[in-house]
C-alpha positions, -999 to +999 in steps of 0.1 A: -834-087-118-823-051-128-842-030-153-825-028-187-819+007-200-829+017-236-821+047-258-849+073-254-864+095-280-840+125-274-810+102-278-824+085-309-831+119-325-796+131-317-781+099-331-801+102-363-790+138-367-753+129-361-754+100-386-768+123-413-742+150-406-713+147-430-691+167-407-697+146-376-666+128-362-660+091-365-664+088-327-698+106-328-710+084-356-699+052-338-717+062-306-748+072-326-749+038-343-746+021-309-773+042-294-797+035-323-789-002-322-799-003-285-832+016-291-862-005-282-841-035-273-823-049-243-789-049-260-760-036-240-729-016-250-697-035-257-666-029-236-649-012-266-679+011-272-681+020-236-644+028-236-649+051-266-678+068-248-657+073-217-629+089-237-653+112-254-667+123-221-632+130-207-622+151-238-630+187-232-635+193-270-664+169-273-696+184-286-729+184-266-745+159-290-716+135-287-717+138-249-754+129-250-747+098-270-717+088-249-738+091-217-765+069-232-740+043-243-724+042-209-758+039-192-765+008-212-732-009-204-733-042-186-726-037-149-704-068-148 
């Protein structure tokens, strides 16, 4: 059985900061919510959330904090 990934303290701090930032993008806030929901649990990212994360990583305009959140969300995606 494989080990389940969880959001770490760096990711949860970043997610919290993004959610409190009124200027953060809708994508960043969505990824932040997903990362926080997965903190301390064995929940996995949905296919839709993983797709959003992949698009964010492929977009050259994406901020560092959004990239951090996107990477975390993709790490927690089901391998199926």
